[in-house]
C-alpha positions as CSV (number, residue, x, y, z in Angstrom):
1,M,3.0,-89.9,-110.0
2,R,4.0,-93.2,-108.3
3,I,2.5,-96.0,-110.3
4,R,2.3,-99.6,-109.4
5,V,1.6,-102.1,-112.2
6,I,-0.1,-105.4,-111.4
7,G,-0.9,-108.1,-113.9
8,A,-4.1,-110.1,-113.7
9,P,-3.8,-112.8,-116.4
10,M,-7.4,-113.8,-116.2
11,D,-8.6,-116.2,-118.8
12,L,-11.7,-117.6,-117.1
13,G,-14.3,-114.9,-117.8
14,A,-14.4,-115.3,-121.6
15,D,-14.7,-118.1,-124.1
16,R,-11.7,-117.3,-126.4
17,R,-8.4,-118.3,-125.0
18,G,-5.2,-116.3,-125.1
19,V,-6.1,-113.1,-123.2
20,D,-4.1,-114.4,-120.2
21,I,-0.9,-113.5,-122.1
22,G,-2.1,-110.0,-122.7
23,T,-0.2,-108.8,-119.6
24,S,3.1,-110.0,-121.1
25,A,2.2,-108.4,-124.5
26,I,1.6,-105.0,-122.9
27,R,4.8,-105.2,-120.9
28,Y,6.7,-106.3,-124.0
29,A,5.3,-103.1,-125.7
30,D,7.6,-101.2,-123.3
31,L,4.9,-100.0,-120.9
32,N,7.1,-99.4,-117.8
33,H,10.0,-97.7,-119.6
34,R,7.6,-95.4,-121.5
35,L,5.8,-94.5,-118.3
36,R,9.1,-93.7,-116.6
37,S,10.0,-91.5,-119.6
38,L,7.0,-89.3,-118.7
39,G,8.6,-88.8,-115.3
40,H,6.5,-91.3,-113.3
41,H,8.0,-93.6,-110.8
42,V,7.0,-97.2,-111.7
43,Q,7.0,-100.3,-109.7
44,D,5.9,-103.5,-111.4
45,M,4.5,-106.0,-108.9
46,G,4.3,-108.9,-111.4
47,N,1.3,-111.1,-112.0
48,L,-1.3,-112.7,-109.8
49,V,-1.5,-116.5,-110.1
50,V,-4.6,-117.3,-112.0
51,P,-5.7,-121.0,-112.6
52,Q,-6.0,-122.2,-116.2
53,P,-9.4,-123.1,-117.5
54,E,-8.2,-126.6,-118.6
55,S,-7.5,-127.5,-115.0
56,Q,-10.7,-126.2,-113.4
57,P,-14.3,-127.3,-113.3
58,L,-16.6,-125.1,-115.3
59,G,-19.3,-125.1,-112.6
60,N,-22.7,-123.5,-113.3
61,P,-23.0,-122.9,-117.1
62,K,-24.7,-119.6,-116.4
63,L,-21.7,-118.5,-114.2
64,K,-18.7,-120.2,-115.7
65,Y,-15.7,-120.5,-113.3
66,L,-17.5,-118.4,-110.7
67,D,-15.5,-119.6,-107.6
68,Q,-12.1,-119.2,-109.3
69,I,-13.0,-115.7,-110.5
70,V,-14.2,-114.6,-107.1
71,R,-11.0,-115.9,-105.4
72,V,-8.7,-114.0,-107.8
73,S,-10.9,-110.9,-107.6
74,E,-10.7,-110.9,-103.8
75,E,-6.9,-111.1,-104.0
76,L,-6.7,-108.3,-106.6
77,A,-9.0,-106.1,-104.6
78,G,-6.8,-106.4,-101.5
79,I,-3.7,-105.4,-103.5
80,V,-5.4,-102.4,-105.2
81,T,-6.7,-101.2,-101.8
82,T,-3.2,-101.3,-100.3
83,I,-1.7,-99.5,-103.3
84,L,-4.2,-96.6,-102.9
85,Q,-3.8,-96.5,-99.1
86,E,-0.1,-96.1,-99.6
87,G,-0.6,-93.1,-101.9
88,D,0.2,-94.8,-105.2
89,F,-1.7,-95.2,-108.5
90,P,-2.9,-98.8,-109.4
91,L,-2.6,-99.7,-113.0
92,V,-4.0,-103.2,-113.6
93,L,-3.3,-105.2,-116.7
94,G,-5.7,-107.9,-118.0
95,G,-6.6,-110.5,-118.8
96,D,-10.3,-110.4,-119.6
97,H,-12.7,-107.8,-118.3
98,S,-13.7,-109.9,-115.3
99,I,-10.6,-108.4,-113.5
100,G,-12.7,-105.3,-113.1
101,L,-14.6,-107.0,-110.3
102,G,-11.4,-107.0,-108.3
103,S,-9.8,-103.8,-109.4
104,I,-12.9,-101.6,-108.8
105,N,-13.8,-103.4,-105.6
106,G,-10.3,-102.5,-104.4
107,V,-10.7,-98.8,-105.4
108,A,-14.2,-98.6,-103.8
109,N,-12.7,-99.7,-100.5
110,V,-10.8,-96.4,-100.4
111,H,-12.9,-94.1,-102.7
112,K,-16.4,-94.8,-101.5
113,N,-18.0,-92.6,-104.1
114,V,-15.7,-93.4,-107.1
115,G,-17.2,-92.9,-110.5
116,V,-16.5,-95.4,-113.3
117,L,-15.7,-94.7,-117.0
118,W,-16.3,-98.0,-118.8
119,I,-14.9,-97.6,-122.3
120,D,-16.0,-100.7,-124.1
121,A,-17.9,-102.0,-127.1
122,H,-20.0,-103.9,-124.6
123,A,-21.8,-102.8,-121.5
124,D,-20.9,-105.9,-119.4
125,F,-24.3,-105.4,-117.7
126,N,-25.7,-108.9,-117.8
127,T,-26.6,-111.0,-114.8
128,D,-26.8,-114.8,-114.6
129,Q,-30.5,-114.4,-115.5
130,S,-29.9,-112.4,-118.7
131,T,-26.6,-113.8,-120.0
132,P,-26.7,-115.6,-123.3
133,S,-23.3,-117.1,-122.8
134,G,-22.6,-117.6,-119.0
135,N,-19.3,-115.7,-119.4
136,I,-18.7,-113.6,-116.3
137,H,-16.7,-110.9,-118.1
138,G,-20.1,-109.8,-119.4
139,M,-21.6,-109.4,-115.9
140,I,-18.9,-107.4,-114.1
141,L,-20.4,-103.8,-114.3
142,A,-23.8,-105.1,-113.2
143,S,-22.3,-107.0,-110.3
144,L,-20.4,-103.9,-109.1
145,A,-23.7,-102.0,-109.2
146,G,-25.3,-104.6,-107.0
147,L,-27.1,-106.7,-109.6
148,G,-26.9,-110.4,-110.1
149,N,-25.5,-113.4,-108.3
150,S,-24.6,-112.7,-104.7
151,S,-21.2,-114.3,-105.0
152,L,-20.3,-111.6,-107.4
153,T,-22.2,-108.7,-105.9
154,N,-21.0,-109.3,-102.3
155,I,-17.3,-109.8,-102.9
156,G,-15.6,-108.1,-100.0
157,G,-18.7,-108.4,-97.9
158,W,-20.7,-105.4,-99.2
159,S,-22.7,-104.2,-102.1
160,P,-23.1,-102.2,-104.2
161,K,-19.5,-101.1,-104.9
162,I,-20.4,-98.2,-107.2
163,H,-23.3,-95.8,-107.5
164,K,-25.4,-96.3,-110.7
165,E,-25.7,-92.6,-111.3
166,T,-21.9,-92.3,-111.7
167,I,-21.4,-95.2,-114.1
168,V,-20.8,-94.1,-117.7
169,I,-20.3,-96.5,-120.6
170,V,-18.6,-95.0,-123.7
171,G,-18.4,-96.6,-127.1
172,A,-21.1,-99.3,-126.7
173,R,-22.4,-100.9,-129.9
174,D,-23.1,-104.6,-129.1
175,L,-25.7,-105.0,-126.3
176,D,-27.7,-108.2,-125.5
177,P,-31.5,-107.8,-125.3
178,G,-31.7,-108.5,-121.6
179,E,-28.8,-106.2,-121.0
180,Q,-30.5,-103.4,-122.8
181,E,-33.5,-103.7,-120.5
182,L,-31.3,-103.8,-117.3
183,L,-29.5,-100.6,-118.5
184,R,-32.8,-98.8,-119.1
185,T,-34.3,-100.0,-115.8
186,N,-31.3,-98.9,-113.8
187,S,-30.9,-95.5,-115.7
188,I,-27.2,-96.2,-116.6
189,H,-25.6,-93.5,-118.7
190,V,-24.6,-95.1,-122.0
191,F,-22.9,-93.2,-124.9
192,T,-23.2,-95.4,-127.9
193,M,-21.1,-95.1,-131.0
194,S,-24.1,-93.4,-132.7
195,E,-24.0,-90.7,-130.1
196,I,-20.3,-90.3,-130.5
197,D,-20.9,-89.9,-134.3
198,Q,-23.5,-87.3,-133.7
199,L,-22.0,-85.3,-130.8
200,G,-18.2,-85.9,-131.3
201,I,-15.9,-87.5,-128.9
202,T,-15.0,-84.2,-127.2
203,E,-18.6,-83.5,-126.2
204,V,-19.2,-87.1,-125.1
205,M,-16.2,-87.2,-122.9
206,Q,-16.9,-83.9,-121.3
207,Q,-20.4,-85.1,-120.4
208,A,-19.0,-88.5,-119.3
209,L,-16.4,-87.0,-117.1
210,A,-19.0,-84.6,-115.5
211,I,-21.3,-87.6,-114.7
212,A,-18.6,-90.0,-113.5
213,G,-16.9,-87.3,-111.4
214,Q,-20.0,-85.6,-109.9
215,N,-19.3,-87.0,-106.4
216,N,-15.7,-85.6,-106.4
217,D,-14.2,-88.8,-105.2
218,G,-12.1,-89.7,-108.3
219,I,-12.8,-91.7,-111.4
220,H,-11.7,-95.2,-112.3
221,L,-11.0,-95.9,-116.0
222,S,-11.7,-99.3,-117.3
223,L,-10.5,-99.5,-120.9
224,D,-11.4,-102.5,-122.9
225,M,-9.4,-102.6,-126.1
226,D,-12.4,-103.8,-128.1
227,A,-13.8,-100.2,-127.7
228,L,-11.6,-99.4,-130.6
229,D,-12.4,-100.4,-134.2
230,P,-10.9,-103.8,-135.1
231,T,-8.9,-102.1,-137.8
232,E,-7.0,-100.3,-135.0
233,A,-7.1,-103.1,-132.4
234,P,-7.4,-106.5,-134.1
235,G,-6.1,-108.5,-131.1
236,V,-9.3,-108.7,-129.0
237,G,-11.6,-111.7,-128.3
238,T,-14.9,-110.0,-129.2
239,P,-14.3,-107.5,-132.0
240,V,-17.2,-105.3,-133.2
241,R,-16.9,-103.1,-136.3
242,G,-17.6,-99.4,-136.1
243,G,-15.6,-98.6,-133.0
244,L,-13.5,-95.7,-131.9
245,T,-10.8,-94.5,-134.2
246,Y,-7.2,-94.1,-133.2
247,R,-7.5,-90.3,-132.7
248,E,-10.9,-90.5,-131.0
249,A,-9.4,-93.0,-128.4
250,H,-6.4,-90.8,-127.8
251,L,-8.4,-87.7,-127.4
252,A,-10.7,-89.5,-124.9
253,M,-7.6,-90.4,-122.9
254,E,-6.2,-86.9,-123.1
255,L,-9.4,-85.4,-121.8
256,I,-9.4,-87.9,-119.0
257,A,-5.9,-86.8,-118.1
258,D,-6.8,-83.1,-118.3
259,S,-9.7,-83.7,-115.8
260,H,-7.1,-84.6,-113.0
261,K,-9.8,-86.9,-111.6
262,L,-8.3,-90.3,-112.5
263,V,-7.4,-92.4,-109.4
264,S,-7.0,-95.8,-110.9
265,M,-7.1,-97.7,-114.2
266,D,-7.3,-101.1,-115.8
267,V,-6.7,-102.1,-119.4
268,V,-8.1,-105.4,-120.6
269,E,-8.9,-107.8,-123.4
270,V,-5.6,-107.7,-125.3
271,N,-5.3,-111.1,-126.9
272,P,-1.9,-111.6,-128.6
273,I,-3.0,-114.9,-130.3
274,L,-5.5,-112.9,-132.3
275,D,-3.2,-109.9,-132.9
276,R,-0.9,-108.7,-135.7
277,E,2.7,-108.0,-134.6
278,N,1.5,-107.0,-131.1
279,A,-0.3,-104.0,-132.6
280,T,-3.1,-104.0,-130.0
281,A,-0.7,-104.1,-127.0
282,L,1.3,-101.3,-128.5
283,L,-1.8,-99.3,-128.9
284,A,-2.9,-100.1,-125.4
285,V,0.4,-98.7,-124.1
286,E,0.0,-95.5,-126.1
287,L,-3.5,-95.0,-124.7
288,V,-2.3,-95.6,-121.1
289,L,0.4,-93.0,-121.7
290,S,-2.2,-90.5,-122.9
291,A,-4.5,-91.2,-119.9
292,L,-1.5,-90.6,-117.6
293,G,-0.4,-87.3,-119.0
294,K,1.5,-87.7,-122.3
295,K,1.0,-84.7,-124.6
296,I,1.7,-84.1,-128.2
297,L,3.4,-80.8,-127.3
C-alpha cells in the first residue's frame, strides 16, 4: 500500500488545549518507520497550517471558531481527494475530531457512497441547536450527514457527504440529551459500550462492517482515542471511564483490516499534555498498524 500521512494539528474544535501537538507525538512514536516495516510505502506530507486559538476571534459561542475550522477543513478535503485520485491511502493525524469534516469530505468527493466507522466515546452528533458547549468537534458527524449549520454541512458546495444508513458509531458511552434525540430521529446505528459488553467486540464489529460497507464503496475509519478506556489512553481531552480495552481495540482494528474495505483513516484527540510518557500516541500507532495489516502471526 502507498500511504500518505498528513497532519492536521487542529486545536480549535475543543476546549482543552494541547491536542494540536498530537501529530508530533504520533510521529515521535515512530509511525512512519513502523508502517514501512509492514511493507508499506510511506510519504509524510507534513502538517497543515492551523491558526492558534489565542490569535483568533471566538465568533458565535454556539459555533466556536467556525470560519477558521471551515477554512482548514476545505484545505484538508482537497488534499485527501488528491491523494485518493492518485491511488494512495490517506492517513490523517489530528488534532481534535473537527478534522473529520475535512478528511471525510475529501473521501466522499471520490467515494460517493463511502461508509463511516466512527469509533469514539462520543457520537459527535450535535448541531448548533443542541450543543451544550459550542465546540465544533462535537458536531462533525451530524454535519457530514447534512444536519446543522450550513457553513459546516455545505463545505465543498454539497450536502450530505455521507449516507445516514452507512454511519456506524462504536464505543459510545457519553451522549448529550439533544444528541440522543438526533441519533434516534435519524436512525443512526450506534453500538454502545453496553452492547459491546453483551455481544462482544467481534460480533459488534462484524455487524458494524456489514452496515458501513453495504454500498461497496469502501469504509472510512475515524478513530478517536477516547474510545479506549482512560487506563489505556490517558492522554485525551474528554476521557470517559468504561471504554474499550487494549485487546478489544486491537481486535476491532484487525477485523477492519481483514474486511479489505478500508479506503482512508484518521486518528484524533491525542493530547500529549495530558498523557503519561507518550502512552496514548504509542497506542495510537499500534492501532493504526493493526488497521493497516499488522498480524500477531
